[in-house]
C-alpha positions in Angstrom: 122.1 100.1 62.2 121.0 96.6 61.2 117.9 96.1 59.1 116.1 92.7 59.3 113.5 92.0 56.7 110.9 89.3 57.0 110.8 90.1 60.7 107.3 88.8 61.3 108.4 85.3 60.2 109.6 82.8 62.9 113.3 83.0 62.2 113.2 86.7 61.2 111.6 87.8 64.4 114.0 85.9 66.6 116.9 87.2 64.6 115.7 90.8 65.0 114.9 90.3 68.7 118.3 88.8 69.5 120.2 91.4 67.5 118.3 94.2 69.2 119.9 93.2 72.5 123.2 94.6 71.3 122.5 96.7 68.1 120.2 99.3 66.8 117.7 97.2 64.8 114.9 98.1 62.4 112.6 95.1 61.9 110.8 95.2 58.6 107.5 93.4 58.2 104.6 93.4 55.7 101.3 92.0 56.9 101.8 91.1 60.6 102.7 94.0 62.9 105.5 93.6 65.4 105.2 95.4 68.7 108.2 94.4 70.6 111.0 95.8 68.4 111.5 99.1 66.5 109.7 98.2 63.3 108.6 99.4 59.9 105.8 98.2 57.7 107.0 97.8 54.1 106.0 95.9 51.0 109.4 94.6 50.0 108.4 94.4 46.3 108.0 98.2 46.1 111.2 100.1 45.9 113.2 97.8 48.4 116.3 99.8 47.6 114.8 102.7 49.5 115.6 100.8 52.7 119.3 101.3 52.0 118.9 104.9 50.8 116.6 106.1 53.6 118.2 104.3 56.6 121.9 103.7 55.5 122.3 100.5 57.5 125.7 98.9 58.2 124.1 95.4 57.6 121.0 94.0 56.1 119.8 90.6 57.2 117.3 89.5 54.5 114.8 86.9 55.8 111.8 88.1 53.7 110.5 85.5 51.3 107.4 83.6 50.3 108.1 80.3 52.0 104.9 78.3 51.2 106.3 75.7 48.8 102.9 74.8 47.2 101.9 78.4 46.8 105.1 79.1 45.0 104.6 76.2 42.6 101.2 77.5 41.6 102.0 81.3 41.7 105.5 81.4 40.1 105.3 85.1 39.1 104.4 86.3 42.6 107.0 84.0 44.1 109.7 85.2 41.7 108.8 88.9 42.3 109.3 88.5 46.1 112.1 86.0 46.3 114.2 87.1 43.4 113.4 90.5 41.9 113.0 92.5 45.1 116.1 90.8 46.5 118.2 91.7 43.5 117.3 95.3 43.8 117.9 95.4 47.5 121.3 93.6 47.3 122.5 95.6 44.3 121.9 98.9 46.2 123.4 97.5 49.4 126.6 96.5 47.5 126.9 99.9 45.9 126.5 101.6 49.3 128.9 99.3 51.1 126.2 97.7 53.3 127.0 94.2 54.4 124.6 91.5 53.4 123.4 88.3 55.1 120.8 86.3 53.2 118.7 83.8 55.1 118.2 80.7 52.9 116.9 77.2 53.3 117.9 73.5 53.4 115.5 73.0 50.4 118.2 73.7 47.8 119.1 70.0 47.5 117.4 67.1 45.8 117.2 65.2 49.1 118.9 62.0 47.9 121.8 61.8 50.3 121.3 64.2 53.3 123.8 65.8 55.6 124.6 68.3 52.9 127.7 70.4 53.2 128.0 74.0 52.2 130.2 72.9 49.3 127.7 70.5 47.8 126.2 71.6 44.5 122.5 72.7 44.9 119.9 70.8 43.0 116.5 72.4 43.5 113.6 70.2 42.7 110.7 72.7 42.7 110.1 76.4 42.1 110.4 77.7 45.6 113.8 76.1 46.0 114.9 77.4 42.6 114.1 81.0 43.7 116.1 80.5 47.0 119.1 79.1 45.1 119.0 82.2 42.7 118.8 84.4 45.8 122.0 82.7 47.2 123.8 83.4 43.9 122.7 87.0 44.0 123.8 87.4 47.6 127.2 85.9 46.9 127.8 87.9 43.7 127.2 91.0 45.8 129.9 90.0 48.3 127.3 88.8 50.8 127.0 85.9 53.2 124.4 83.1 53.0 122.9 81.4 56.1 121.0 78.2 55.4 118.5 77.2 58.1 116.3 74.2 58.2 112.9 73.0 59.6 112.5 76.0 61.9 110.5 75.6 65.0 109.8 77.8 68.0 107.6 80.4 69.5 106.8 84.0 68.6 105.7 85.5 65.3 105.3 83.6 62.1 103.3 80.7 60.8 102.6 77.7 63.0 105.6 75.4 62.7 105.9 71.7 63.2 107.4 71.8 66.6 104.8 74.2 68.0 102.0 72.2 66.3 103.2 69.0 67.9 103.3 70.5 71.4 99.9 72.1 71.0 98.4 68.8 69.9 100.1 66.7 72.6 99.2 69.2 75.3 95.6 68.4 74.5 96.3 64.7 74.4 95.4 64.6 70.7 96.8 62.2 68.2 99.4 63.6 65.7 100.8 62.2 62.5 104.5 62.4 62.0 106.5 61.3 58.9 109.1 58.7 59.6 110.8 58.4 56.2 111.7 62.1 55.6 114.8 63.5 57.3 115.3 67.1 58.3 117.5 69.2 60.6 115.0 70.8 63.1 116.4 74.2 64.2 115.1 76.3 67.1 114.3 79.9 66.0 115.8 81.5 69.1 119.1 79.6 68.5 119.2 80.9 64.9 119.0 84.4 66.5 121.8 83.5 68.9 123.9 82.3 66.0 123.3 85.5 64.0 124.3 87.5 67.0 127.7 85.8 66.9 128.1 85.7 63.1 127.4 89.4 62.4 130.7 90.2 64.1 132.6 88.0 61.7 133.6 89.1 58.3 132.6 86.3 56.0 131.2 86.0 52.5 130.3 82.4 52.1 127.6 79.8 52.9 127.1 78.6 56.5 124.6 76.1 57.8 122.9 77.0 61.0 120.8 73.9 61.8 120.0 71.2 64.3 120.9 67.5 64.1 119.4 65.0 61.5 116.0 63.6 62.6 112.9 62.3 61.0 109.8 64.2 61.9 108.7 61.2 63.8 111.9 60.9 65.8 111.8 64.7 66.5 108.2 64.3 67.8 109.4 61.5 70.1 112.2 63.8 71.4 109.5 66.4 72.2 107.6 63.8 74.1 110.6 62.8 76.1 111.5 66.4 77.0 108.0 67.5 77.9 106.6 64.3 79.4 104.0 63.7 76.7 102.5 60.3 75.8 104.5 59.1 72.9 101.6 56.7 71.9 99.8 59.8 70.6 102.4 60.1 67.8 101.4 58.1 64.8 104.2 57.3 62.3 103.2 57.8 58.6 105.0 57.9 55.3 105.6 61.1 53.4 103.8 59.5 50.4 100.6 59.7 52.4 100.5 63.5 52.0 99.1 65.0 48.8 101.7 67.8 48.3 101.3 69.8 45.1 105.1 70.2 44.9 107.7 67.5 45.6 109.5 67.4 48.9 113.0 65.9 49.5 113.3 62.7 51.4 116.5 63.9 53.2 117.3 67.6 53.3 119.4 67.4 56.5 122.4 69.7 56.7 125.9 69.2 58.0 126.3 71.9 60.6 130.0 71.4 61.4 131.1 74.8 60.1 128.2 76.6 61.8 129.1 75.0 65.2 132.7 76.0 64.7 132.1 79.6 63.8 129.5 80.2 66.5 131.0 78.1 69.3 127.5 76.6 69.7 126.5 72.9 69.9 123.5 72.9 67.6 123.4 69.1 67.6 122.3 69.0 71.3 118.6 68.5 70.7 117.9 68.0 74.4 119.3 71.5 75.1 117.3 73.0 72.2 114.1 71.3 73.3 114.5 72.5 76.9 114.9 76.1 75.7 111.8 75.6 73.4 109.8 74.1 76.4 110.7 77.1 78.5 109.7 79.5 75.8 106.4 77.7 75.0 105.2 77.7 78.6 106.2 81.3 79.2 103.7 82.5 76.6 
């Protein structure tokens, strides 16, 4: 059995869904019920180790986290409890029981000064959320687990509204949309993260792997969406990241080098045209 936590998030849901095509999967959620997959409602902060004791999984894919950057900055104790304390209990028990661990992390463990970060680059978190994710990586690796860093996730399905979906919804109504031109990310389709995990769970590795798309600014990414879906690009308004009033700092360039991820999965995650065609098909199938 494979347990996927955080299965009501955008990446967590697609990971659980894709894995369920081949494996017995238990999708764990907290607030938002999942109907498609065999699921379990559980507050991960309350005895998370019972997941290991009660279900004896072969693998746990841990995607549960508080991902709202500004919320974490203002609610450090809550953030730490979810992102670090519960994770430490879960991974400690998994290690003792021989359960394999895959931890879903983030591109936001860097300072964003250079971009195209490799797995070997030293993390330099610049706010509290990123600090907790970095600590989570260290806990996973110390318990002989693997770390998958994902970035700027977009797609359909469960989870918060993401940038890609937001852009399509706005442009479908011919509404104007602001997109940052001076911040670089690696937009990654949630269903391709699931495809990648389906390939990676069969490999025995205990290191960090980047599963992410190619380097783009949010403005360039929006233009790519226009090109794929036939939207009017004049409805995309380029703005600077400094025009947003974030409570917590954002990196100017958190893009990831995905060479290792492409090699291990045999996928071409840099082919944004292919990714957006898949996204288009998923969006209009809803």
